[in-house]
N, C-alpha and C positions, 0 to 999 in steps of 0.2 A: 585407946583399950585399956581395960582394968588390968593390974596387977596379978588379979588373981585369975584370972583367964589362962587355960592350961597353953601352953608351949613348947617347943619342941627344939632344942640346941641343932647345929649342924649333927652334929655325933650319934644324937638320940634321933635324928631323921634317917641316919645311915642306917643305923643298928636296929631300928624297929623295921627296917626291908628285912635285913639280913636276918636276924630272929624269925621272920613272919616265914622266910624260904627257908629257913636252916630246922625250925621246931615245930613248925606248922604244915612244911611242903607248898605253901604258896610258891608258884614259880615266878620268878621276874616277868617275865610276857604275860600273865595275867595281872600282876600288879599294876603292869604298866597299859594295860587295856582297861581297867578300871578307872586309872588314873583319867585317860585322855576321855572315854567315854563320859565321864563325869563333869569332865570340861565343857564338852561339847554339849552335851544335854541343859548345863546352865546357862550355855551363850544363847540355845536356842531360846530359854526361856528368857532371857535379856531381850532378844527380839533381833534376827536379824533379817536384814530389807535391801540388800546387796551381797557383792561380793567378797569374801574372806579370805584374807591375805595371812597364812601361819609361816611368823620368820621363825626359821628353825638352825639350832646349832648342832654341836654334839652331844654326846653321851644322852643321858637318861631323861632330859628336858628335852632335846629335841625330838627323841624318841616317841615321847608324850605328843606332842606336836604333829608326830605323823596319826599317830592314833587318833587325835582331834579331828586332822584333815579327812580321815576314811570315815569318819561317823557323820562328819559334816555332808560330804559327797554321798552317803547312804541317802542323806536325808535330804536329798535334792539340791542342796546350797551349793552357789557359785564359791567355788574354794581352790587356792593355790598356794602352793610351799614354795617361798623366796629361803632359801638356803644360804650361810654366811660359809657353809663349808662344805668340800667336796662330798657328795652323798658317799663315794667308795671308801671315805677312811673312817665311815662307821663301822662300829661292832657291837657284838651281843645284842642285846634286846632292842636296839635302836636300829641296829642295820636292817634286823629283821621285819620291823615296821615301816621302814624305807619300802623295802622290797615288795611288802604287802600292798602300800598305798601305788607305787610303778607299775605293779602289774593289774592293779586294778583300772590302768588309764588315768593316775592321777598327775597334774601337772606340777613337776619339781624345778627350779631354775636355782641354777647357781649365781648369783649377784656378785656382780664387781662392786668395790667399798664405794667407787663412783657412783651406782646405778637403782641405790637405792630409794632414792626420791622420786624415780620413776616407775619403780616396780611396785609403789605403795599407794601412790597415786590410783584415788577412786575407791578403793577400800571401805566397805561398809565396816567392817571392823580388821583389827589385826589383833593375833595371838602373839603372844611375847613367850617362844619357847625357844631362846638362844641359851640362856646359862642358866645354871640350876643353883641348890641351895651349897655346890660345892667351892664355889667360886670365890678366892681368896686374892687379894693383892689387886691394883689396878688394871680396869678391863682394860685390853689391848685389841690393836687390829688383828682380824676385821670386823670384831664386834662392836668397836666404839662408831663405827661408820654407821651401822645398823640401828644402833642403838638412837645415835644424834639424829635420825631420819626419822623415826619412829616417834620422836621427840618433837620435829617440825608439823608434823600431820594434824591434822583436825579430826582424824579418826579415832573413835572410840578404843581403848586396848586392853586385853584379855592377859594377862600376865598370868604365866602356868609357875606354878607353887611359889614363887618370890620374882617380884619386877629384877629383869637381869643387870648386876651392875649393883645389886643390894646385900650388902654381908649379912647372911643366917644369922649371927649370933648377935653383931652390935648395932646393925641396922646401917650401918655408916654407908656412904657412899661412894663407891670404887673408882671413883674418875670421871663419871658418867654412869647414868641409871636411866631405867625406862621408865616414866611416870604413867602409872596407869588406873584407867578409870576403876576397874575391878580386879582382882586377884582372886584365885582359885588356886587354894594351898591345901595339901592332903595331911590328913590326919587330924591335924592342929595345926594352928598358928603358929610361927615362927618367932623363935624369940628377939630376934632385931626389929620386929614388926610393934614393939614395945615401947621403941627409942623415940624421943618428942619429935613431932610433925612428922612422923614418917609415913602418915595416913595420906601426905601431898604425894605420894611415891607408889603408895598400893591401892588407894582409893578403895573402896568397899571389898572386905574381906569375906571370902566363903569359904569355908570348909568343906573339903570332898572326901567322900568315905571312899577307899578305895581295896575294902576287904580287910582290912587289919583284922585279926578276931578280939573281941571285943578283950577278954582277961589280959592280952598283950599291950594292947592299948592303955587298959586302967591301971597295968602294973609301970610303964613306963612314964605314964602322966600323973601317975600317983592319984 
């Protein structure tokens, strides 16, 4: 990736969302909806020929995963959510989207750390919605077990925003990280994607428009 390619740091990625909500009146739910719908549309364009397993964590990355699952289900695809955390611990927009997916009859299973290999078996695609741009420090259980199991499969992986376990700013592997075939990143690529060799983890990077106003995007990205 060229050094001149527009990128966002961890702080910029957080601030652009906050400013979109504070200064432009966009709600967090709208931004999450746009993000998840964009990822689902990308995955359909890449081609789905079997069941999809969305691996969900906590926070907004996990919430994005529930939106992806809902849109794939709406599109007639076989999809299930494998959660690394108890969904009852979710808060805010992530909790709302878990509720919408569950209310529509979606399948959500909380996976024991030892059960990931069994859960992922047979998936045509795996969606990595475990950890987001805010992750700092080495990844810990129960996410280490989920990430390692994802990497043991032969299924292609779509990472949401960035592969779980990659530092947004430096591109460092935080102990372990998902090796994705494609990464759907929001607003702009992340600064860490410029690290040497990181394409082995991100795969092909696709920038997803989540509705951030053009004026704000241009201001932040220069």
